[in-house]
C-alpha positions in Angstrom: 15.8 -19.2 11.7 16.6 -17.7 8.3 14.6 -14.6 7.2 12.9 -16.6 4.4 11.9 -19.3 6.8 10.6 -16.6 9.2 8.6 -15.0 6.3 7.0 -18.4 5.5 6.1 -18.9 9.1 4.6 -15.4 9.3 2.5 -16.1 6.2 1.3 -19.5 7.6 0.4 -18.1 11.1 -1.5 -15.1 9.7 -3.3 -17.3 7.2 -4.4 -19.6 10.0 -5.4 -16.7 12.2 -7.2 -14.5 9.6 -7.9 -16.8 6.7 -7.7 -15.7 3.1 -8.1 -11.9 2.9 -10.0 -10.0 0.2 -9.1 -6.5 -1.1 -11.9 -4.0 -1.7 -13.5 -4.0 -5.1 -11.1 -4.0 -8.1 -10.4 -0.7 -9.6 -8.8 0.2 -13.0 -5.1 1.1 -12.8 -5.8 4.8 -13.1 -8.5 4.7 -10.4 -6.2 2.6 -8.1 -3.5 5.2 -8.6 -5.8 8.1 -7.6 -7.3 6.1 -4.7 -3.8 5.4 -3.4 -2.8 9.0 -3.6 -5.9 9.8 -1.6 -5.1 7.2 1.0 -1.9 8.9 2.1 -2.1 9.9 5.8 -5.7 9.1 6.2 -8.0 6.1 6.9 -9.8 3.9 4.4 -13.2 5.5 5.1 -12.0 9.0 4.3 -10.1 7.8 1.3 -13.2 6.2 -0.1 -15.3 9.2 0.7 -12.9 11.5 -1.1 -12.7 9.2 -4.1 -16.5 8.9 -4.4 -16.9 12.7 -4.1 -14.3 13.2 -6.7 -16.0 10.9 -9.2 -19.4 12.4 -8.4 -18.2 15.9 -9.1 -16.1 14.9 -12.1 -17.4 11.7 -13.8 -14.3 11.3 -16.2 -10.6 11.4 -15.5 -10.3 14.0 -18.2 -12.7 16.3 -16.3 -10.6 15.8 -13.1 -7.4 16.6 -15.1 -8.8 19.8 -16.6 -10.9 21.1 -13.7 -9.9 24.2 -11.8 -7.5 23.1 -9.1 -9.5 24.6 -6.2 -12.6 22.5 -7.3 -10.6 19.3 -7.2 -9.2 20.2 -3.8 -12.7 20.9 -2.5 -14.1 17.6 -3.8 -11.4 15.6 -2.0 -11.2 17.7 1.2 -12.6 14.9 3.3 -9.6 12.7 2.5 -7.2 15.2 4.2 -4.2 17.0 2.9 -6.3 18.1 -0.1 -4.1 21.0 -1.0 -1.3 18.5 -1.7 -3.3 15.6 -3.0 -5.4 17.6 -5.5 -2.5 19.0 -7.5 -0.7 15.6 -7.2 -3.6 13.8 -8.8 -4.1 16.4 -11.6 -0.3 16.4 -12.3 -0.3 12.6 -12.6 -3.2 12.6 -15.0 -1.5 15.3 -17.1 1.8 13.3 -17.2 -0.1 10.1 -18.2 -1.8 12.1 -21.0 1.5 13.5 -22.2 3.2 10.1 -22.2 0.3 8.1 -23.6 -2.1 10.5 -25.4 -4.9 9.3 -23.2 -5.5 8.6 -19.5 -5.0 4.9 -19.3 -2.4 2.6 -17.7 -3.5 -0.8 -19.1 -0.4 -0.9 -21.2 1.6 -1.5 -18.0 0.2 -5.0 -18.0 2.5 -6.0 -20.9 5.6 -4.6 -19.2 8.0 -6.6 -17.0 7.1 -5.8 -13.3 10.3 -3.8 -12.7 9.8 -1.7 -15.8 6.2 -1.0 -14.9 7.1 0.0 -11.4 9.8 2.4 -12.7 7.3 3.9 -15.2 4.8 4.6 -12.4 7.5 6.1 -10.1 8.5 8.5 -12.8 5.2 10.2 -12.2 5.6 13.1 -9.8 4.5 12.2 -6.3 4.4 8.4 -6.9 6.8 6.4 -4.8 7.4 2.6 -4.4 4.4 2.0 -2.2 1.9 3.6 -4.5 3.4 1.9 -7.5 3.4 -1.5 -5.8 -0.3 -1.1 -4.9 -1.3 -0.3 -8.5 0.8 -3.3 -9.7 -0.5 -5.8 -7.2 -4.2 -4.9 -6.9 -5.0 -3.4 -10.3 -2.6 -5.2 -12.7 -2.2 -8.5 -10.8 1.6 -8.2 -10.9 3.8 -9.5 -8.1 4.7 -6.5 -5.9 4.9 -6.1 -2.1 3.6 -2.7 -0.9 5.2 -1.5 2.4 2.9 0.9 4.3 3.3 2.0 7.9 1.7 -1.2 9.3 3.9 -3.5 7.2 7.0 -1.6 8.0 6.2 -1.6 11.8 5.2 -5.3 12.0 8.1 -6.6 9.9 10.5 -4.6 12.0 9.1 -5.7 15.4 9.0 -9.4 14.4 12.6 -9.2 13.2 12.0 -10.0 9.5 13.9 -6.9 8.3 16.8 -4.9 9.7 15.6 -2.5 12.4 16.9 0.7 10.7 15.8 -0.2 7.2 13.6 2.5 5.6 10.2 1.7 4.2 11.5 2.6 0.7 14.3 0.0 0.9 12.0 -2.5 2.6 10.0 -2.9 -0.6 12.7 -4.8 -2.5 14.0 -6.5 0.6 10.6 -8.0 1.7 9.8 -9.0 -1.9 12.9 -11.2 -1.7 11.7 -12.8 1.6 8.2 -13.9 0.7 7.3 -16.1 -2.3 5.4 -14.1 -5.0 2.3 -16.2 -4.5 2.1 -15.0 -0.9 2.4 -11.2 -1.6 -1.4 -10.5 -1.8 -2.5 -12.4 1.3 0.5 -11.6 3.5 0.4 -7.9 2.7 -3.3 -7.6 3.6 -3.0 -9.8 6.7 0.0 -7.9 8.1 -2.0 -4.7 7.7 -4.9 -6.2 9.6 -2.5 -7.4 12.3 -0.9 -3.9 12.5 -4.3 -2.2 12.8 -5.9 -4.6 15.3 -3.0 -6.1 17.4 0.5 -4.9 16.6 -0.5 -1.2 17.0 2.0 1.6 17.1 1.0 2.3 20.7 0.2 -0.4 23.2 0.5 -3.4 21.0 -1.7 -6.3 22.2 1.1 -8.9 22.2 -0.7 -11.4 24.3 -3.3 -11.8 21.5 -0.8 -11.9 18.6 -0.5 -15.1 16.5 3.2 -14.2 15.9 4.3 -13.7 19.5 6.2 -17.0 19.6 8.4 -16.0 16.7 8.5 -12.2 17.4 11.7 -10.4 18.5 9.8 -7.5 20.1 7.7 -9.9 22.2 10.8 -11.8 23.3 12.7 -8.7 24.3 9.8 -6.9 26.0 7.9 -9.7 27.6 9.8 -13.0 27.9 13.0 -11.4 29.3 10.9 -9.7 32.1 8.7 -12.7 32.9 
């Protein structure tokens, strides 16, 4: 089976299993950027708590940008790695201000996708995953974010080369799935990775992809 055919089969099976997924409430591009920085190495609950506390303490992005660093760090501490994320958020807001004269990213809507992604990745601390999330969920542009769950699941099922890095997988996986499927398949793969295809003790017997999965074939069928 070709990788593109496998990708279509993955999308179909996950859609049948989970249905049409829905992202959390839409955020502005700047808010999505900050939220995604907060999401690094933590769970959704702590990310949202950190984001909400940041906005309660500093109602505008200008206030976040100009606040004493230690106050921003304290506001987001619940999200984890606050000593790294606080300066990263403030630096991004300063860079946006320097480039645009204001803290806004709506102008990216008018850019070609690749150009918009490059612009975002020029911000210190913003990589392809963060850029792709902002593009897909805040700007409605075709992008395929690769987080730890997407990287793990696509590797196990055999959709991507086993040793391909997450960074390289962004472009590779975008080429496998049709653009119209990015939103749904990204969210459904994450759900599969959290609930079934877990890093430790994957629940393969419950997986809707087991019949087309290389990991299942190698670890279960050959020993049955």
